[in-house]
C-alpha positions in Angstrom: 0.0 0.0 0.0 3.0 2.3 -0.1 2.3 3.6 -3.6 -1.4 4.5 -2.9 -0.3 6.2 0.3 2.3 8.3 -1.4 0.0 9.1 -4.3 -2.8 10.2 -1.9 -0.3 12.3 0.0 1.0 14.0 -3.2 -2.5 14.7 -4.5 -3.8 16.1 -1.2 -0.7 18.3 -0.6 -0.9 19.6 -4.2 -4.6 20.4 -3.8 -4.1 22.3 -0.5 -1.3 24.4 -2.0 -3.1 25.1 -5.2 -6.2 26.2 -3.3 -4.2 28.5 -1.1 -2.4 30.3 -4.0 -5.0 33.1 -4.4 -5.1 33.9 -0.7 -2.8 36.5 0.7 -1.4 36.3 4.2 -4.1 36.4 6.9 -6.8 36.9 4.4 -9.2 33.9 4.8 -11.9 33.5 7.4 -11.1 30.7 9.8 -14.5 31.1 11.3 -17.0 32.1 8.6 -19.8 32.6 11.0 -17.9 34.9 13.4 -15.8 36.3 10.4 -12.6 35.7 12.3 -9.7 36.0 10.0 -6.5 34.1 10.1 -4.4 36.9 11.6 -2.1 34.4 13.3 -0.8 33.4 9.9 0.9 36.8 9.4 2.3 36.5 12.9 3.8 33.1 12.4 5.1 34.0 8.9 6.8 37.0 10.3 8.4 34.9 13.1 9.6 32.3 10.5 11.0 35.0 8.2 12.9 36.6 11.1 14.2 33.2 12.1 15.5 32.4 8.6 17.0 35.9 8.2 18.6 36.2 11.7 19.8 32.6 12.1 18.4 32.5 15.7 16.6 29.2 15.6 16.1 28.7 19.3 14.0 31.8 20.2 11.0 32.8 18.0 10.7 36.6 17.7 7.9 38.8 16.6 8.4 42.6 16.1 11.7 42.4 18.0 10.3 40.7 21.1 10.3 37.0 22.1 7.3 35.1 20.8 7.2 32.3 23.3 3.5 31.7 23.6 3.9 28.7 21.3 6.9 26.4 20.8 8.9 26.8 17.7 8.3 23.7 15.4 6.2 25.6 12.9 8.7 28.5 12.6 11.5 25.9 12.3 9.8 24.1 9.4 8.6 27.3 7.7 12.0 29.0 8.1 13.8 25.9 6.7 11.4 26.0 3.7 12.1 29.6 2.9 15.8 29.0 3.2 15.4 26.4 0.5 12.8 28.1 -1.8 12.9 31.8 -0.9 10.6 34.1 1.1 7.1 34.0 -0.1 3.8 32.7 1.1 3.9 29.3 -0.7 7.2 28.1 0.9 5.9 29.3 4.3 2.8 27.2 3.8 4.5 24.2 2.3 5.4 22.3 5.5 1.7 22.3 6.6 0.5 21.1 3.2 3.1 18.3 3.0 2.4 17.0 6.5 -1.4 17.2 6.0 -1.0 15.3 2.7 0.9 12.6 4.5 -1.7 12.5 7.3 -4.4 12.1 4.6 -2.5 9.2 3.2 -2.7 7.5 6.7 -6.4 8.1 6.8 -6.7 6.4 3.4 -4.8 3.3 4.8 -7.0 3.3 7.9 -10.3 3.3 6.1 -9.1 0.9 3.5 -8.3 -1.6 6.2 -11.6 -1.2 7.9 -13.8 -1.0 4.7 -12.6 -0.8 1.1 -10.2 1.3 -1.0 -13.3 3.0 -2.6 -14.5 4.1 0.8 -11.0 5.2 1.7 -10.7 7.3 -1.4 -14.1 9.0 -0.8 -13.2 9.6 2.9 -9.9 11.3 2.1 -11.6 13.4 -0.6 -14.3 14.6 1.8 -11.7 15.3 4.5 -9.4 17.2 2.2 -12.4 19.2 0.8 -13.7 20.0 4.3 -13.5 23.8 4.6 -11.5 23.9 7.8 -9.0 21.2 6.7 -8.7 22.9 3.3 -7.8 26.3 4.8 -5.7 25.3 7.7 -4.0 22.5 5.8 -2.1 25.0 3.6 -1.5 27.9 6.0 1.4 29.0 8.1 -0.6 28.0 11.2 0.0 25.6 14.0 -3.4 23.8 13.6 -2.4 22.0 10.4 0.7 20.6 11.9 -1.2 19.6 15.0 -3.8 17.6 13.2 -1.1 15.9 11.0 0.9 14.8 14.1 -2.4 13.7 15.8 -3.3 11.5 12.9 0.2 10.0 12.8 0.0 9.1 16.5 -3.4 7.6 16.1 -2.4 5.5 13.1 0.6 4.2 15.0 -1.8 3.0 17.8 -4.2 1.7 15.2 -1.6 -0.4 13.5 0.0 -1.6 16.7 -2.3 -1.1 19.7 0.3 -2.5 22.1 3.1 -0.2 20.7 5.4 -3.2 20.8 7.2 -2.6 17.5 10.0 0.0 17.3 8.3 1.8 14.4 4.9 2.2 16.2 6.6 3.2 19.5 8.8 5.9 18.1 6.2 7.1 15.6 3.8 7.7 18.5 6.4 9.2 20.7 7.8 11.4 17.9 4.3 12.5 16.9 3.4 13.5 20.5 6.7 15.4 20.9 6.1 17.2 17.6 2.6 18.0 18.7 3.8 19.6 21.9 6.6 21.5 20.1 3.8 22.8 17.7 1.0 23.7 20.1 2.2 23.3 23.7 -0.3 21.7 26.0 -2.7 20.8 23.1 0.1 18.5 21.9 -0.6 16.0 24.7 -4.0 15.1 23.3 -2.7 12.0 21.5 -1.1 10.9 24.8 -4.5 11.4 26.6 -6.1 9.2 23.9 -3.5 6.6 24.6 -4.2 6.7 28.4 -7.9 6.5 27.9 -7.5 3.7 25.4 -5.2 1.7 27.7 -8.0 1.8 30.3 -11.1 1.2 28.2 -9.8 -1.0 25.3 -10.4 -4.8 25.3 -7.7 -6.4 27.5 -6.4 -8.4 24.5 -5.6 -5.2 22.6 -4.6 -2.7 25.3 -1.0 -1.6 25.7 0.8 -2.4 29.0 0.9 0.6 31.5 4.7 0.3 31.5 4.6 0.8 27.7 2.4 3.8 28.1 4.7 5.3 30.7 7.8 4.6 28.5 6.3 6.2 25.4 5.4 9.3 27.5 8.9 9.5 28.8 10.3 9.2 25.3 8.1 12.0 24.1 9.1 14.2 27.1 12.8 13.5 26.4 12.4 14.8 22.8 10.6 17.9 24.0 12.7 18.7 27.0 15.8 20.3 25.4 13.9 23.3 24.0 11.9 23.9 27.1 15.1 23.6 29.2 16.9 26.1 26.9 14.1 28.7 27.3 14.0 28.4 31.0 17.7 29.0 31.0 17.7 31.8 28.5 14.4 33.7 29.1 13.0 32.3 32.4 10.8 35.2 33.3 9.4 35.9 29.9 8.9 32.2 29.1 7.1 31.3 32.3 4.9 34.4 32.0 4.1 34.2 28.3 4.0 30.5 27.7 2.5 29.2 31.0 0.8 32.0 33.0 -0.9 33.8 30.0 -1.2 31.2 27.2 -2.0 28.1 29.2 -3.4 29.1 32.6 -4.9 32.4 31.5 -6.5 31.5 28.2 -7.0 27.8 29.1 -8.5 28.0 32.6 -9.5 31.7 33.0 -12.2 33.9 31.5 -10.3 35.5 28.6 -11.9 37.9 26.1 -13.8 36.0 23.4 -14.6 36.7 19.8 -18.2 35.5 20.4 -20.8 36.0 23.1 -22.2 32.4 22.7 -21.5 29.9 25.3 -18.9 27.2 24.4 -21.5 24.5 23.7 -23.6 26.7 21.3 -20.4 28.0 19.7 -19.1 24.6 18.7 -22.4 22.7 18.2 -23.6 25.4 15.8 -20.3 25.6 13.8 -19.6 21.9 13.5 -22.5 21.0 11.2 -22.4 24.3 9.3 -18.7 24.0 8.5 -19.1 20.6 6.9 -22.8 19.3 6.8 -21.9 16.4 4.4 -19.2 14.9 6.5 -21.2 15.4 9.7 -24.3 13.8 8.2 -22.4 10.8 6.9 -20.7 10.4 10.3 -24.1 10.5 12.1 -25.4 7.9 9.6 -22.6 5.7 10.7 -23.2 6.0 14.4 -25.5 2.9 14.7 -22.9 0.6 13.1 -20.2 2.3 15.1 -22.0 1.8 18.4 -22.6 -1.9 17.4 -18.8 -2.2 17.0 -18.3 -0.6 20.3 -20.6 -3.1 22.0 -18.6 -5.9 20.4 -15.5 -4.1 21.9 -13.5 -4.1 18.7 -10.2 -2.3 19.2 -10.7 -0.1 16.1 -14.0 1.3 17.4 -12.6 1.7 21.0 -9.7 3.8 19.6 -12.0 6.0 17.6 -14.3 6.5 20.6 -11.3 7.5 22.7 -10.2 9.9 20.0 -13.5 11.6 19.7 -14.1 11.8 23.5 -10.6 13.3 24.2 -11.0 16.0 21.4 -14.5 17.0 22.5 -13.5 17.1 26.2 -10.5 19.3 25.4 -12.6 21.6 23.2 -15.4 22.1 25.7 -13.0 22.2 28.7 -10.7 24.9 27.3 -11.9 28.4 28.2 -11.0 30.2 25.0 -13.2 29.4 22.0 -11.7 28.9 18.5 -13.2 26.9 15.6 -9.9 25.5 14.6 -9.8 23.5 17.9 -12.4 21.2 16.2 -10.0 20.3 13.4 -8.6 17.0 15.0 -12.2 15.8 15.2 -12.7 15.8 11.4 -10.4 12.9 10.5 -12.2 10.8 13.1 -15.5 11.8 11.6 -14.2 10.8 8.2 -13.3 7.3 9.5 -16.7 6.8 11.2 -18.5 8.0 8.1 -16.7 5.7 5.6 -15.9 2.7 7.7 -19.3 2.4 9.4 -21.6 4.7 7.3 -23.8 4.0 4.3 -20.9 4.0 1.8 -19.4 1.0 3.6 -22.4 -1.1 2.5 -23.0 0.5 -0.9 -23.3 -1.8 -3.9 -22.2 -1.3 -6.6 -19.2 0.5 -5.0 -18.6 2.9 -7.9 -21.7 4.9 -6.9 -19.6 6.4 -4.1 -17.5 8.4 -6.6 -20.2 10.5 -8.3 -21.9 11.2 -5.0 -18.6 12.3 -3.4 -17.8 14.4 -6.5 -21.2 16.1 -6.3 -20.7 16.9 -2.6 -17.3 18.4 -3.3 -18.5 20.3 -6.4 -21.2 22.0 -4.3 -18.4 23.4 -2.0 -16.7 25.0 -5.0 -19.9 26.3 -6.4 -20.8 28.1 -3.1 -17.4 29.4 -1.9 -18.9 32.1 0.3 -21.1 29.7 2.3 -19.9 28.5 5.7 -19.2 25.1 4.2 -17.8 26.3 0.9 -14.2 26.2 -0.3 -12.9 29.8 -0.8 -11.5 30.1 -4.3 -11.5 33.9 -5.2 -8.4 36.0 -4.6 -8.5 37.7 -1.3 -6.4 40.2 0.7 -6.5 42.3 3.8 -7.7 45.9 3.2 -4.4 47.6 3.8 -2.3 45.1 1.8 -2.2 47.1 -1.5 -1.2 50.3 0.2 1.4 48.6 2.2 2.8 46.8 -0.8 3.0 50.1 -2.7 4.7 51.7 0.3 7.2 48.9 0.5 8.1 49.2 -3.1 9.2 52.8 -2.4 12.2 51.3 -0.5 12.2 54.0 2.2 14.3 53.6 5.4 11.9 55.7 7.6 9.9 54.2 10.4 6.3 53.5 9.3 3.5 54.2 11.8 0.2 52.5 10.8 -2.8 54.3 12.3 -5.9 52.3 13.2 -4.4 49.3 11.4 -6.6 47.0 9.3 -3.7 45.0 7.9 -4.1 41.9 10.1 -0.3 42.1 10.8 0.5 41.9 7.1 3.0 44.7 7.4 5.1 42.5 9.7 5.7 40.1 6.7 7.2 42.9 4.5 10.9 43.9 4.2 10.3 47.2 6.1 12.9 48.6 8.4 10.6 49.4 11.3 6.8 49.4 11.8 4.8 50.7 14.6 1.0 50.1 15.2 -1.0 53.0 16.5 -4.4 52.0 18.0 -7.2 54.1 19.4 -8.1 53.4 23.0 -6.3 52.5 26.2 -3.5 49.9 26.4 -4.5 46.5 27.7 -3.8 46.0 31.4 -1.1 43.6 32.4 -2.4 40.5 34.2 -3.7 37.1 33.4 -4.1 37.6 29.7 -1.2 39.9 28.8 2.4 40.6 29.7 3.3 44.0 31.2 4.2 45.5 27.8 3.6 49.0 29.1 6.2 48.6 31.9 8.7 47.4 29.3 7.9 50.3 26.8 6.6 47.9 24.1 3.3 49.7 24.3 3.3 53.5 24.7 1.0 56.4 24.9 1.4 59.2 22.4 3.0 61.4 25.1 5.5 58.7 25.9 6.3 58.1 22.3 6.9 61.9 21.8 9.3 61.8 24.8 10.9 58.4 23.9 14.6 59.5 23.8 14.4 60.4 27.5 12.4 57.3 28.5 14.3 54.8 26.4 17.1 54.0 29.0 14.5 53.1 31.7 12.7 50.9 29.2 15.9 49.2 28.2 16.6 48.4 31.9 13.2 46.8 32.2 13.6 44.7 29.1 17.0 43.4 30.3 15.2 42.4 33.5 13.0 40.3 31.3 16.0 38.9 29.5 15.4 40.8 26.2 18.3 42.4 24.4 16.4 43.3 21.2 14.5 46.7 20.8 10.8 46.3 20.7 10.2 49.7 22.4 7.3 51.6 20.9 6.0 48.7 18.8 2.4 49.7 19.7 1.2 53.2 20.5 -2.3 54.0 21.9 -4.1 57.3 21.5 -7.5 58.2 23.2 -8.5 61.1 21.0 -8.4 61.3 17.2 -7.2 64.9 17.5 -3.8 63.5 18.7 -3.1 62.1 15.3 -2.3 65.5 13.8 0.0 66.3 16.6 1.6 62.9 16.4 2.4 63.4 12.7 3.7 66.9 13.3 5.9 65.8 16.1 7.6 63.1 14.0 8.6 64.6 10.7 11.1 61.9 10.0 8.5 59.1 10.2 6.1 57.9 7.5 2.4 57.2 8.3 -0.4 55.1 6.8 -4.0 56.0 7.6 -7.1 54.1 6.5 -9.1 57.3 5.9 -8.9 60.9 4.6 -6.2 62.9 6.3 -5.5 66.6 6.3 -2.2 67.6 4.6 0.7 68.3 6.9 3.6 70.7 6.2 6.1 68.1 7.4 4.8 65.3 5.1 3.8 64.6 1.5 0.3 63.2 1.2 -0.4 60.3 -1.2 -3.9 59.0 -1.7 -4.0 55.2 -2.4 -6.8 53.8 -4.6 -8.1 51.6 -1.8 -8.9 54.5 0.4 -5.8 54.6 2.5 -3.6 57.6 2.8 0.2 57.6 2.9 1.9 60.6 4.6 5.6 60.4 3.6 8.3 62.3 5.4 9.9 65.0 3.3 13.3 63.7 4.5 13.4 60.2 3.1 16.0 57.9 4.5 17.9 55.4 2.3 17.0 51.7 2.8 19.1 48.6 2.0 17.9 46.5 -0.9 14.9 44.4 0.3 15.8 40.8 1.2 12.5 39.6 -0.2 9.6 40.7 -2.3 7.1 43.4 -1.2 4.2 41.0 -2.2 5.0 37.7 -0.5 
């Protein structure tokens, strides 16, 4: 089955990359109902580009500050890809597409063993065409990597439920370690499935507890070096950012949400709307699946543990995000095709036109919650930022009321600063004390920055930071302050998303998309850009 596996992996990876080509960075809705855009893709892309350019492979950075809320496996892979193929969005997205393609090949082998190759082919097609899998599977995001490693761990357990063979043992341990190095605590989900399976599976097919402990220790040993390095190099920042804020704050607290729905309504509404076909086929397979569970077959027991652990983690985690459901979709595909109506369909060739029709509907209705986006897309400020980048100016750029979804961070610009209206967020459970370090400033502080900089540098050194992220974000409470901000910084360039009054210190350039560039009359030379202004 090696050839079919490799063929499926190649086809799915190619499909994911081709579908992603029209989409600019951070330009696709991850949650079509809440219209939540993939802003994190621009963040991870910027981190990966910095890693490849600077050569610092141990500490991810974003806008000159450590980015330790997530471990570095995604930036490692994306940075390695751009080292090989150059800096643009396709190389940055390539690792996720390749890994998700390989994971789809494992799902094909899984379903083929339980049912038939026809069911397996249809199952992989429906999974690959699922909106969430299609978008995340070719994006510079952690979720695609996580689901790929999750599937690899589950397949190792499916093929050898005792984890006795060296291949199954190290595949599972390596997949868990890679999951943790991708998405921190969410990476232990395969290990939780293993623990639950070792307790509930038929005694004839369950792994020994000593084997479970050994594979957990092996995974921990693979993960430990990076965590030990960060505790040695950035103990305060790492503990606060990675553990207190990201895990304990957003995981167990009451963080700010993108939706006012409770967590059950949030997920139970989005799951069927995101992929009604796959969910319907999985529900149709529930009776046969429960029958297999009553017979205590190891395959059904493993799938049940998989589904239970994912749902428990999704509903137990405080912060709500549609992408958290992604590891559930491969399990739904297996239930749908191994136990659903397609498994008993005769003649078997009827599966293919039905599957093709379901996928065609997704392409016909790309704007629906379950459709596959196909039209070119971009963030509102992208054209103006690209045009500015092509001027090759060395001045600082201040982006007022940004609507770029962090796209500017992916451009070869010498220094960008974001200027937001409102008050800076308070330090605490959901944010580091950026104000105390000078990373976030008021307009008055920014105007007086030369005097304040030494104190901020001392604070940053206390946090173990030698870079200069000072003044990355500036907050203003009153729109009237924008004019004074521009006048006080004649050597900086500005981008505004609305009409602006001319300033004697700047040249005003109206962009076709409604943005306004205010260019300093004293342009500074800039080195040749290291990559394109339209990545």
